Chimera marker file (.cmm) of the C-alpha trace (Angstrom):
<marker_set name="trace">
<marker id="1" x="32.103" y="9.568" z="-51.692" r="1" g="1" b="0" radius="0.5"/>
<marker id="2" x="30.476" y="7.215" z="-49.173" r="1" g="1" b="0" radius="0.5"/>
<marker id="3" x="26.722" y="7.005" z="-48.883" r="1" g="1" b="0" radius="0.5"/>
<marker id="4" x="25.292" y="8.062" z="-45.517" r="1" g="1" b="0" radius="0.5"/>
<marker id="5" x="24.203" y="5.353" z="-43.075" r="1" g="1" b="0" radius="0.5"/>
<marker id="6" x="20.609" y="6.561" z="-42.986" r="1" g="1" b="0" radius="0.5"/>
<marker id="7" x="19.329" y="6.852" z="-46.522" r="1" g="1" b="0" radius="0.5"/>
<marker id="8" x="15.817" y="7.645" z="-47.633" r="1" g="1" b="0" radius="0.5"/>
<marker id="9" x="14.639" y="6.850" z="-51.101" r="1" g="1" b="0" radius="0.5"/>
<marker id="10" x="12.566" y="9.708" z="-52.475" r="1" g="1" b="0" radius="0.5"/>
<marker id="11" x="11.464" y="11.157" z="-55.720" r="1" g="1" b="0" radius="0.5"/>
<marker id="12" x="13.385" y="14.133" z="-56.994" r="1" g="1" b="0" radius="0.5"/>
<marker id="13" x="11.936" y="17.531" z="-56.121" r="1" g="1" b="0" radius="0.5"/>
<marker id="14" x="9.523" y="16.146" z="-53.539" r="1" g="1" b="0" radius="0.5"/>
<marker id="15" x="9.376" y="16.663" z="-49.844" r="1" g="1" b="0" radius="0.5"/>
<marker id="16" x="10.734" y="14.014" z="-47.551" r="1" g="1" b="0" radius="0.5"/>
<marker id="17" x="8.043" y="12.369" z="-45.429" r="1" g="1" b="0" radius="0.5"/>
<marker id="18" x="8.372" y="9.538" z="-42.958" r="1" g="1" b="0" radius="0.5"/>
<marker id="19" x="6.211" y="7.052" z="-44.908" r="1" g="1" b="0" radius="0.5"/>
<marker id="20" x="8.445" y="7.284" z="-47.945" r="1" g="1" b="0" radius="0.5"/>
<marker id="21" x="11.521" y="6.159" z="-46.010" r="1" g="1" b="0" radius="0.5"/>
<marker id="22" x="12.231" y="2.484" z="-46.547" r="1" g="1" b="0" radius="0.5"/>
<marker id="23" x="15.592" y="2.351" z="-44.872" r="1" g="1" b="0" radius="0.5"/>
<marker id="24" x="15.634" y="5.099" z="-42.255" r="1" g="1" b="0" radius="0.5"/>
<marker id="25" x="17.058" y="2.981" z="-39.405" r="1" g="1" b="0" radius="0.5"/>
<marker id="26" x="19.196" y="0.150" z="-40.733" r="1" g="1" b="0" radius="0.5"/>
<marker id="27" x="19.277" y="-3.253" z="-39.015" r="1" g="1" b="0" radius="0.5"/>
<marker id="28" x="22.992" y="-2.840" z="-38.208" r="1" g="1" b="0" radius="0.5"/>
<marker id="29" x="22.241" y="0.066" z="-35.867" r="1" g="1" b="0" radius="0.5"/>
<marker id="30" x="20.234" y="-2.090" z="-33.402" r="1" g="1" b="0" radius="0.5"/>
<marker id="31" x="21.792" y="-5.564" z="-33.038" r="1" g="1" b="0" radius="0.5"/>
<marker id="32" x="19.219" y="-6.715" z="-30.428" r="1" g="1" b="0" radius="0.5"/>
<marker id="33" x="15.948" y="-6.340" z="-32.215" r="1" g="1" b="0" radius="0.5"/>
<marker id="34" x="12.862" y="-8.174" z="-31.041" r="1" g="1" b="0" radius="0.5"/>
<marker id="35" x="9.515" y="-7.660" z="-32.571" r="1" g="1" b="0" radius="0.5"/>
<marker id="36" x="6.525" y="-6.542" z="-30.567" r="1" g="1" b="0" radius="0.5"/>
<marker id="37" x="4.830" y="-9.878" z="-31.184" r="1" g="1" b="0" radius="0.5"/>
<marker id="38" x="7.586" y="-11.801" z="-29.406" r="1" g="1" b="0" radius="0.5"/>
<marker id="39" x="7.436" y="-9.499" z="-26.397" r="1" g="1" b="0" radius="0.5"/>
<marker id="40" x="3.645" y="-9.638" z="-26.224" r="1" g="1" b="0" radius="0.5"/>
<marker id="41" x="3.747" y="-13.440" z="-26.505" r="1" g="1" b="0" radius="0.5"/>
<marker id="42" x="6.093" y="-13.550" z="-23.522" r="1" g="1" b="0" radius="0.5"/>
<marker id="43" x="3.695" y="-11.401" z="-21.481" r="1" g="1" b="0" radius="0.5"/>
<marker id="44" x="0.755" y="-13.530" z="-22.614" r="1" g="1" b="0" radius="0.5"/>
<marker id="45" x="2.475" y="-16.709" z="-21.453" r="1" g="1" b="0" radius="0.5"/>
<marker id="46" x="3.790" y="-15.214" z="-18.193" r="1" g="1" b="0" radius="0.5"/>
<marker id="47" x="0.613" y="-13.428" z="-17.106" r="1" g="1" b="0" radius="0.5"/>
<marker id="48" x="-1.300" y="-16.515" z="-15.843" r="1" g="1" b="0" radius="0.5"/>
<marker id="49" x="1.645" y="-17.416" z="-13.634" r="1" g="1" b="0" radius="0.5"/>
<marker id="50" x="1.958" y="-13.888" z="-12.282" r="1" g="1" b="0" radius="0.5"/>
<marker id="51" x="-1.766" y="-13.508" z="-11.685" r="1" g="1" b="0" radius="0.5"/>
<marker id="52" x="-2.106" y="-16.925" z="-10.028" r="1" g="1" b="0" radius="0.5"/>
<marker id="53" x="-0.559" y="-15.472" z="-6.868" r="1" g="1" b="0" radius="0.5"/>
<marker id="54" x="-3.216" y="-12.772" z="-6.737" r="1" g="1" b="0" radius="0.5"/>
<marker id="55" x="-6.048" y="-15.228" z="-7.425" r="1" g="1" b="0" radius="0.5"/>
<marker id="56" x="-4.777" y="-17.559" z="-4.691" r="1" g="1" b="0" radius="0.5"/>
<marker id="57" x="-4.626" y="-14.650" z="-2.245" r="1" g="1" b="0" radius="0.5"/>
<marker id="58" x="-8.230" y="-13.778" z="-3.066" r="1" g="1" b="0" radius="0.5"/>
<marker id="59" x="-9.545" y="-17.355" z="-2.964" r="1" g="1" b="0" radius="0.5"/>
<marker id="60" x="-7.729" y="-18.232" z="0.292" r="1" g="1" b="0" radius="0.5"/>
<marker id="61" x="-9.005" y="-14.973" z="1.872" r="1" g="1" b="0" radius="0.5"/>
<marker id="62" x="-5.542" y="-14.102" z="3.137" r="1" g="1" b="0" radius="0.5"/>
<marker id="63" x="-5.704" y="-11.366" z="5.765" r="1" g="1" b="0" radius="0.5"/>
<marker id="64" x="-9.345" y="-11.890" z="6.681" r="1" g="1" b="0" radius="0.5"/>
<marker id="65" x="-10.257" y="-12.842" z="10.198" r="1" g="1" b="0" radius="0.5"/>
<marker id="66" x="-11.993" y="-11.675" z="13.339" r="1" g="1" b="0" radius="0.5"/>
<marker id="67" x="-11.185" y="-9.869" z="16.586" r="1" g="1" b="0" radius="0.5"/>
<marker id="68" x="-13.133" y="-11.088" z="19.654" r="1" g="1" b="0" radius="0.5"/>
<marker id="69" x="-12.825" y="-8.837" z="22.716" r="1" g="1" b="0" radius="0.5"/>
<marker id="70" x="-13.800" y="-10.469" z="26.048" r="1" g="1" b="0" radius="0.5"/>
<marker id="71" x="-13.971" y="-8.037" z="28.974" r="1" g="1" b="0" radius="0.5"/>
<marker id="72" x="-15.013" y="-10.719" z="31.524" r="1" g="1" b="0" radius="0.5"/>
<marker id="73" x="-11.846" y="-12.741" z="30.994" r="1" g="1" b="0" radius="0.5"/>
<marker id="74" x="-9.782" y="-9.660" z="30.099" r="1" g="1" b="0" radius="0.5"/>
<marker id="75" x="-8.524" y="-11.167" z="26.839" r="1" g="1" b="0" radius="0.5"/>
<marker id="76" x="-8.288" y="-9.826" z="23.285" r="1" g="1" b="0" radius="0.5"/>
<marker id="77" x="-7.834" y="-12.378" z="20.502" r="1" g="1" b="0" radius="0.5"/>
<marker id="78" x="-6.863" y="-11.520" z="16.954" r="1" g="1" b="0" radius="0.5"/>
<marker id="79" x="-7.268" y="-14.194" z="14.292" r="1" g="1" b="0" radius="0.5"/>
<marker id="80" x="-6.156" y="-13.845" z="10.678" r="1" g="1" b="0" radius="0.5"/>
<marker id="81" x="-5.924" y="-16.275" z="7.778" r="1" g="1" b="0" radius="0.5"/>
<marker id="82" x="-2.517" y="-16.583" z="6.150" r="1" g="1" b="0" radius="0.5"/>
<marker id="83" x="-1.068" y="-18.467" z="3.197" r="1" g="1" b="0" radius="0.5"/>
<marker id="84" x="-1.200" y="-22.282" z="3.411" r="1" g="1" b="0" radius="0.5"/>
<marker id="85" x="1.709" y="-23.768" z="5.231" r="1" g="1" b="0" radius="0.5"/>
<marker id="86" x="3.277" y="-23.199" z="8.628" r="1" g="1" b="0" radius="0.5"/>
<marker id="87" x="1.550" y="-19.856" z="9.323" r="1" g="1" b="0" radius="0.5"/>
<marker id="88" x="-1.856" y="-20.626" z="7.830" r="1" g="1" b="0" radius="0.5"/>
<marker id="89" x="-3.605" y="-19.499" z="11.019" r="1" g="1" b="0" radius="0.5"/>
<marker id="90" x="-2.313" y="-16.385" z="12.738" r="1" g="1" b="0" radius="0.5"/>
<marker id="91" x="-3.707" y="-16.240" z="16.253" r="1" g="1" b="0" radius="0.5"/>
<marker id="92" x="-2.642" y="-13.556" z="18.736" r="1" g="1" b="0" radius="0.5"/>
<marker id="93" x="-3.875" y="-13.308" z="22.297" r="1" g="1" b="0" radius="0.5"/>
<marker id="94" x="-3.355" y="-10.329" z="24.611" r="1" g="1" b="0" radius="0.5"/>
<marker id="95" x="-4.599" y="-9.124" z="27.947" r="1" g="1" b="0" radius="0.5"/>
<marker id="96" x="-6.822" y="-6.054" z="27.852" r="1" g="1" b="0" radius="0.5"/>
<marker id="97" x="-4.622" y="-4.384" z="30.471" r="1" g="1" b="0" radius="0.5"/>
<marker id="98" x="-1.678" y="-4.619" z="28.014" r="1" g="1" b="0" radius="0.5"/>
<marker id="99" x="-3.497" y="-2.480" z="25.436" r="1" g="1" b="0" radius="0.5"/>
<marker id="100" x="-1.891" y="0.945" z="25.485" r="1" g="1" b="0" radius="0.5"/>
<marker id="101" x="-4.164" y="2.839" z="23.078" r="1" g="1" b="0" radius="0.5"/>
<marker id="102" x="-6.215" y="2.850" z="19.895" r="1" g="1" b="0" radius="0.5"/>
<marker id="103" x="-4.585" y="4.707" z="17.025" r="1" g="1" b="0" radius="0.5"/>
<marker id="104" x="-6.243" y="6.136" z="13.914" r="1" g="1" b="0" radius="0.5"/>
<marker id="105" x="-4.160" y="6.790" z="10.823" r="1" g="1" b="0" radius="0.5"/>
<marker id="106" x="-5.779" y="9.038" z="8.217" r="1" g="1" b="0" radius="0.5"/>
<marker id="107" x="-3.919" y="9.952" z="5.040" r="1" g="1" b="0" radius="0.5"/>
<marker id="108" x="-5.821" y="11.857" z="2.394" r="1" g="1" b="0" radius="0.5"/>
<marker id="109" x="-4.804" y="12.470" z="-1.168" r="1" g="1" b="0" radius="0.5"/>
<marker id="110" x="-4.839" y="10.403" z="-4.319" r="1" g="1" b="0" radius="0.5"/>
<marker id="111" x="-4.511" y="7.155" z="-2.354" r="1" g="1" b="0" radius="0.5"/>
<marker id="112" x="-6.527" y="7.573" z="0.824" r="1" g="1" b="0" radius="0.5"/>
<marker id="113" x="-5.340" y="5.462" z="3.709" r="1" g="1" b="0" radius="0.5"/>
<marker id="114" x="-7.556" y="5.055" z="6.776" r="1" g="1" b="0" radius="0.5"/>
<marker id="115" x="-6.523" y="2.361" z="9.245" r="1" g="1" b="0" radius="0.5"/>
<marker id="116" x="-7.424" y="1.621" z="12.845" r="1" g="1" b="0" radius="0.5"/>
<marker id="117" x="-4.575" y="0.211" z="14.968" r="1" g="1" b="0" radius="0.5"/>
<marker id="118" x="-4.423" y="-1.492" z="18.350" r="1" g="1" b="0" radius="0.5"/>
<marker id="119" x="-1.258" y="-0.471" z="20.199" r="1" g="1" b="0" radius="0.5"/>
<marker id="120" x="-0.009" y="-3.024" z="22.707" r="1" g="1" b="0" radius="0.5"/>
<marker id="121" x="2.735" y="-2.487" z="25.295" r="1" g="1" b="0" radius="0.5"/>
<marker id="122" x="5.932" y="-4.176" z="24.227" r="1" g="1" b="0" radius="0.5"/>
<marker id="123" x="4.385" y="-5.664" z="21.065" r="1" g="1" b="0" radius="0.5"/>
<marker id="124" x="3.899" y="-2.687" z="18.752" r="1" g="1" b="0" radius="0.5"/>
<marker id="125" x="0.806" y="-1.941" z="16.704" r="1" g="1" b="0" radius="0.5"/>
<marker id="126" x="-1.649" y="-4.338" z="15.073" r="1" g="1" b="0" radius="0.5"/>
<marker id="127" x="-4.029" y="-3.189" z="12.307" r="1" g="1" b="0" radius="0.5"/>
<marker id="128" x="-7.684" y="-3.859" z="13.033" r="1" g="1" b="0" radius="0.5"/>
<marker id="129" x="-9.099" y="-2.738" z="9.689" r="1" g="1" b="0" radius="0.5"/>
<marker id="130" x="-8.042" y="-3.769" z="6.218" r="1" g="1" b="0" radius="0.5"/>
<marker id="131" x="-5.967" y="-1.293" z="4.270" r="1" g="1" b="0" radius="0.5"/>
<marker id="132" x="-8.276" y="-1.673" z="1.268" r="1" g="1" b="0" radius="0.5"/>
<marker id="133" x="-11.432" y="-1.148" z="3.337" r="1" g="1" b="0" radius="0.5"/>
<marker id="134" x="-12.792" y="2.206" z="2.199" r="1" g="1" b="0" radius="0.5"/>
<marker id="135" x="-14.204" y="3.641" z="5.398" r="1" g="1" b="0" radius="0.5"/>
<marker id="136" x="-15.150" y="7.276" z="5.634" r="1" g="1" b="0" radius="0.5"/>
<marker id="137" x="-13.410" y="9.300" z="8.351" r="1" g="1" b="0" radius="0.5"/>
<marker id="138" x="-16.679" y="9.382" z="10.267" r="1" g="1" b="0" radius="0.5"/>
<marker id="139" x="-17.071" y="5.573" z="10.166" r="1" g="1" b="0" radius="0.5"/>
<marker id="140" x="-13.528" y="4.929" z="11.319" r="1" g="1" b="0" radius="0.5"/>
<marker id="141" x="-13.911" y="7.449" z="14.162" r="1" g="1" b="0" radius="0.5"/>
<marker id="142" x="-17.137" y="5.726" z="15.223" r="1" g="1" b="0" radius="0.5"/>
<marker id="143" x="-15.389" y="2.337" z="15.248" r="1" g="1" b="0" radius="0.5"/>
<marker id="144" x="-12.533" y="3.796" z="17.287" r="1" g="1" b="0" radius="0.5"/>
<marker id="145" x="-14.958" y="5.451" z="19.728" r="1" g="1" b="0" radius="0.5"/>
<marker id="146" x="-16.760" y="2.130" z="20.320" r="1" g="1" b="0" radius="0.5"/>
<marker id="147" x="-13.453" y="0.365" z="20.991" r="1" g="1" b="0" radius="0.5"/>
<marker id="148" x="-12.211" y="3.129" z="23.278" r="1" g="1" b="0" radius="0.5"/>
<marker id="149" x="-15.456" y="3.041" z="25.255" r="1" g="1" b="0" radius="0.5"/>
<marker id="150" x="-15.409" y="-0.782" z="25.495" r="1" g="1" b="0" radius="0.5"/>
<marker id="151" x="-11.707" y="-1.205" z="26.312" r="1" g="1" b="0" radius="0.5"/>
<marker id="152" x="-11.398" y="1.997" z="28.389" r="1" g="1" b="0" radius="0.5"/>
<marker id="153" x="-8.126" y="3.053" z="26.730" r="1" g="1" b="0" radius="0.5"/>
<marker id="154" x="-7.079" y="6.404" z="25.230" r="1" g="1" b="0" radius="0.5"/>
<marker id="155" x="-7.228" y="7.221" z="21.545" r="1" g="1" b="0" radius="0.5"/>
<marker id="156" x="-4.352" y="8.685" z="19.549" r="1" g="1" b="0" radius="0.5"/>
<link id1="1" id2="2" r="1" g="1" b="0" radius="0.2"/>
<link id1="2" id2="3" r="1" g="1" b="0" radius="0.2"/>
<link id1="3" id2="4" r="1" g="1" b="0" radius="0.2"/>
<link id1="4" id2="5" r="1" g="1" b="0" radius="0.2"/>
<link id1="5" id2="6" r="1" g="1" b="0" radius="0.2"/>
<link id1="6" id2="7" r="1" g="1" b="0" radius="0.2"/>
<link id1="7" id2="8" r="1" g="1" b="0" radius="0.2"/>
<link id1="8" id2="9" r="1" g="1" b="0" radius="0.2"/>
<link id1="9" id2="10" r="1" g="1" b="0" radius="0.2"/>
<link id1="10" id2="11" r="1" g="1" b="0" radius="0.2"/>
<link id1="11" id2="12" r="1" g="1" b="0" radius="0.2"/>
<link id1="12" id2="13" r="1" g="1" b="0" radius="0.2"/>
<link id1="13" id2="14" r="1" g="1" b="0" radius="0.2"/>
<link id1="14" id2="15" r="1" g="1" b="0" radius="0.2"/>
<link id1="15" id2="16" r="1" g="1" b="0" radius="0.2"/>
<link id1="16" id2="17" r="1" g="1" b="0" radius="0.2"/>
<link id1="17" id2="18" r="1" g="1" b="0" radius="0.2"/>
<link id1="18" id2="19" r="1" g="1" b="0" radius="0.2"/>
<link id1="19" id2="20" r="1" g="1" b="0" radius="0.2"/>
<link id1="20" id2="21" r="1" g="1" b="0" radius="0.2"/>
<link id1="21" id2="22" r="1" g="1" b="0" radius="0.2"/>
<link id1="22" id2="23" r="1" g="1" b="0" radius="0.2"/>
<link id1="23" id2="24" r="1" g="1" b="0" radius="0.2"/>
<link id1="24" id2="25" r="1" g="1" b="0" radius="0.2"/>
<link id1="25" id2="26" r="1" g="1" b="0" radius="0.2"/>
<link id1="26" id2="27" r="1" g="1" b="0" radius="0.2"/>
<link id1="27" id2="28" r="1" g="1" b="0" radius="0.2"/>
<link id1="28" id2="29" r="1" g="1" b="0" radius="0.2"/>
<link id1="29" id2="30" r="1" g="1" b="0" radius="0.2"/>
<link id1="30" id2="31" r="1" g="1" b="0" radius="0.2"/>
<link id1="31" id2="32" r="1" g="1" b="0" radius="0.2"/>
<link id1="32" id2="33" r="1" g="1" b="0" radius="0.2"/>
<link id1="33" id2="34" r="1" g="1" b="0" radius="0.2"/>
<link id1="34" id2="35" r="1" g="1" b="0" radius="0.2"/>
<link id1="35" id2="36" r="1" g="1" b="0" radius="0.2"/>
<link id1="36" id2="37" r="1" g="1" b="0" radius="0.2"/>
<link id1="37" id2="38" r="1" g="1" b="0" radius="0.2"/>
<link id1="38" id2="39" r="1" g="1" b="0" radius="0.2"/>
<link id1="39" id2="40" r="1" g="1" b="0" radius="0.2"/>
<link id1="40" id2="41" r="1" g="1" b="0" radius="0.2"/>
<link id1="41" id2="42" r="1" g="1" b="0" radius="0.2"/>
<link id1="42" id2="43" r="1" g="1" b="0" radius="0.2"/>
<link id1="43" id2="44" r="1" g="1" b="0" radius="0.2"/>
<link id1="44" id2="45" r="1" g="1" b="0" radius="0.2"/>
<link id1="45" id2="46" r="1" g="1" b="0" radius="0.2"/>
<link id1="46" id2="47" r="1" g="1" b="0" radius="0.2"/>
<link id1="47" id2="48" r="1" g="1" b="0" radius="0.2"/>
<link id1="48" id2="49" r="1" g="1" b="0" radius="0.2"/>
<link id1="49" id2="50" r="1" g="1" b="0" radius="0.2"/>
<link id1="50" id2="51" r="1" g="1" b="0" radius="0.2"/>
<link id1="51" id2="52" r="1" g="1" b="0" radius="0.2"/>
<link id1="52" id2="53" r="1" g="1" b="0" radius="0.2"/>
<link id1="53" id2="54" r="1" g="1" b="0" radius="0.2"/>
<link id1="54" id2="55" r="1" g="1" b="0" radius="0.2"/>
<link id1="55" id2="56" r="1" g="1" b="0" radius="0.2"/>
<link id1="56" id2="57" r="1" g="1" b="0" radius="0.2"/>
<link id1="57" id2="58" r="1" g="1" b="0" radius="0.2"/>
<link id1="58" id2="59" r="1" g="1" b="0" radius="0.2"/>
<link id1="59" id2="60" r="1" g="1" b="0" radius="0.2"/>
<link id1="60" id2="61" r="1" g="1" b="0" radius="0.2"/>
<link id1="61" id2="62" r="1" g="1" b="0" radius="0.2"/>
<link id1="62" id2="63" r="1" g="1" b="0" radius="0.2"/>
<link id1="63" id2="64" r="1" g="1" b="0" radius="0.2"/>
<link id1="64" id2="65" r="1" g="1" b="0" radius="0.2"/>
<link id1="65" id2="66" r="1" g="1" b="0" radius="0.2"/>
<link id1="66" id2="67" r="1" g="1" b="0" radius="0.2"/>
<link id1="67" id2="68" r="1" g="1" b="0" radius="0.2"/>
<link id1="68" id2="69" r="1" g="1" b="0" radius="0.2"/>
<link id1="69" id2="70" r="1" g="1" b="0" radius="0.2"/>
<link id1="70" id2="71" r="1" g="1" b="0" radius="0.2"/>
<link id1="71" id2="72" r="1" g="1" b="0" radius="0.2"/>
<link id1="72" id2="73" r="1" g="1" b="0" radius="0.2"/>
<link id1="73" id2="74" r="1" g="1" b="0" radius="0.2"/>
<link id1="74" id2="75" r="1" g="1" b="0" radius="0.2"/>
<link id1="75" id2="76" r="1" g="1" b="0" radius="0.2"/>
<link id1="76" id2="77" r="1" g="1" b="0" radius="0.2"/>
<link id1="77" id2="78" r="1" g="1" b="0" radius="0.2"/>
<link id1="78" id2="79" r="1" g="1" b="0" radius="0.2"/>
<link id1="79" id2="80" r="1" g="1" b="0" radius="0.2"/>
<link id1="80" id2="81" r="1" g="1" b="0" radius="0.2"/>
<link id1="81" id2="82" r="1" g="1" b="0" radius="0.2"/>
<link id1="82" id2="83" r="1" g="1" b="0" radius="0.2"/>
<link id1="83" id2="84" r="1" g="1" b="0" radius="0.2"/>
<link id1="84" id2="85" r="1" g="1" b="0" radius="0.2"/>
<link id1="85" id2="86" r="1" g="1" b="0" radius="0.2"/>
<link id1="86" id2="87" r="1" g="1" b="0" radius="0.2"/>
<link id1="87" id2="88" r="1" g="1" b="0" radius="0.2"/>
<link id1="88" id2="89" r="1" g="1" b="0" radius="0.2"/>
<link id1="89" id2="90" r="1" g="1" b="0" radius="0.2"/>
<link id1="90" id2="91" r="1" g="1" b="0" radius="0.2"/>
<link id1="91" id2="92" r="1" g="1" b="0" radius="0.2"/>
<link id1="92" id2="93" r="1" g="1" b="0" radius="0.2"/>
<link id1="93" id2="94" r="1" g="1" b="0" radius="0.2"/>
<link id1="94" id2="95" r="1" g="1" b="0" radius="0.2"/>
<link id1="95" id2="96" r="1" g="1" b="0" radius="0.2"/>
<link id1="96" id2="97" r="1" g="1" b="0" radius="0.2"/>
<link id1="97" id2="98" r="1" g="1" b="0" radius="0.2"/>
<link id1="98" id2="99" r="1" g="1" b="0" radius="0.2"/>
<link id1="99" id2="100" r="1" g="1" b="0" radius="0.2"/>
<link id1="100" id2="101" r="1" g="1" b="0" radius="0.2"/>
<link id1="101" id2="102" r="1" g="1" b="0" radius="0.2"/>
<link id1="102" id2="103" r="1" g="1" b="0" radius="0.2"/>
<link id1="103" id2="104" r="1" g="1" b="0" radius="0.2"/>
<link id1="104" id2="105" r="1" g="1" b="0" radius="0.2"/>
<link id1="105" id2="106" r="1" g="1" b="0" radius="0.2"/>
<link id1="106" id2="107" r="1" g="1" b="0" radius="0.2"/>
<link id1="107" id2="108" r="1" g="1" b="0" radius="0.2"/>
<link id1="108" id2="109" r="1" g="1" b="0" radius="0.2"/>
<link id1="109" id2="110" r="1" g="1" b="0" radius="0.2"/>
<link id1="110" id2="111" r="1" g="1" b="0" radius="0.2"/>
<link id1="111" id2="112" r="1" g="1" b="0" radius="0.2"/>
<link id1="112" id2="113" r="1" g="1" b="0" radius="0.2"/>
<link id1="113" id2="114" r="1" g="1" b="0" radius="0.2"/>
<link id1="114" id2="115" r="1" g="1" b="0" radius="0.2"/>
<link id1="115" id2="116" r="1" g="1" b="0" radius="0.2"/>
<link id1="116" id2="117" r="1" g="1" b="0" radius="0.2"/>
<link id1="117" id2="118" r="1" g="1" b="0" radius="0.2"/>
<link id1="118" id2="119" r="1" g="1" b="0" radius="0.2"/>
<link id1="119" id2="120" r="1" g="1" b="0" radius="0.2"/>
<link id1="120" id2="121" r="1" g="1" b="0" radius="0.2"/>
<link id1="121" id2="122" r="1" g="1" b="0" radius="0.2"/>
<link id1="122" id2="123" r="1" g="1" b="0" radius="0.2"/>
<link id1="123" id2="124" r="1" g="1" b="0" radius="0.2"/>
<link id1="124" id2="125" r="1" g="1" b="0" radius="0.2"/>
<link id1="125" id2="126" r="1" g="1" b="0" radius="0.2"/>
<link id1="126" id2="127" r="1" g="1" b="0" radius="0.2"/>
<link id1="127" id2="128" r="1" g="1" b="0" radius="0.2"/>
<link id1="128" id2="129" r="1" g="1" b="0" radius="0.2"/>
<link id1="129" id2="130" r="1" g="1" b="0" radius="0.2"/>
<link id1="130" id2="131" r="1" g="1" b="0" radius="0.2"/>
<link id1="131" id2="132" r="1" g="1" b="0" radius="0.2"/>
<link id1="132" id2="133" r="1" g="1" b="0" radius="0.2"/>
<link id1="133" id2="134" r="1" g="1" b="0" radius="0.2"/>
<link id1="134" id2="135" r="1" g="1" b="0" radius="0.2"/>
<link id1="135" id2="136" r="1" g="1" b="0" radius="0.2"/>
<link id1="136" id2="137" r="1" g="1" b="0" radius="0.2"/>
<link id1="137" id2="138" r="1" g="1" b="0" radius="0.2"/>
<link id1="138" id2="139" r="1" g="1" b="0" radius="0.2"/>
<link id1="139" id2="140" r="1" g="1" b="0" radius="0.2"/>
<link id1="140" id2="141" r="1" g="1" b="0" radius="0.2"/>
<link id1="141" id2="142" r="1" g="1" b="0" radius="0.2"/>
<link id1="142" id2="143" r="1" g="1" b="0" radius="0.2"/>
<link id1="143" id2="144" r="1" g="1" b="0" radius="0.2"/>
<link id1="144" id2="145" r="1" g="1" b="0" radius="0.2"/>
<link id1="145" id2="146" r="1" g="1" b="0" radius="0.2"/>
<link id1="146" id2="147" r="1" g="1" b="0" radius="0.2"/>
<link id1="147" id2="148" r="1" g="1" b="0" radius="0.2"/>
<link id1="148" id2="149" r="1" g="1" b="0" radius="0.2"/>
<link id1="149" id2="150" r="1" g="1" b="0" radius="0.2"/>
<link id1="150" id2="151" r="1" g="1" b="0" radius="0.2"/>
<link id1="151" id2="152" r="1" g="1" b="0" radius="0.2"/>
<link id1="152" id2="153" r="1" g="1" b="0" radius="0.2"/>
<link id1="153" id2="154" r="1" g="1" b="0" radius="0.2"/>
<link id1="154" id2="155" r="1" g="1" b="0" radius="0.2"/>
<link id1="155" id2="156" r="1" g="1" b="0" radius="0.2"/>
</marker_set>
């Protein structure tokens, strides 16, 4: 009679418990076996390279900028910092008369999402607030009301 593949060595007349099993899963059953130390070493070596992208984004202040509105000249400028290279400076210029409306997007739940958008005819929407900026609904409505009053456009 053949011995079973999974064999536990135990004392006679004793209960089988998991710490008494020396050979419960044989090495032949899992040909690709890597220890936890090898996997954790890989993550330890790879993590500085993965996190360097995030640290560069933070140190270069990607996405930060300013939005000057000039009613005398009728121009709205939107400036944002980008990643170094061809699009390091993102500069958009629009006429105030091309602004269609101001849009507020409020999503409540586990991940709250409150963003103020500038909707421009033929260009789409441009976010004016950061997505990670934690404004209360009252604060974002006050910002939108100031812009609506200044630009004389409707709010959505």
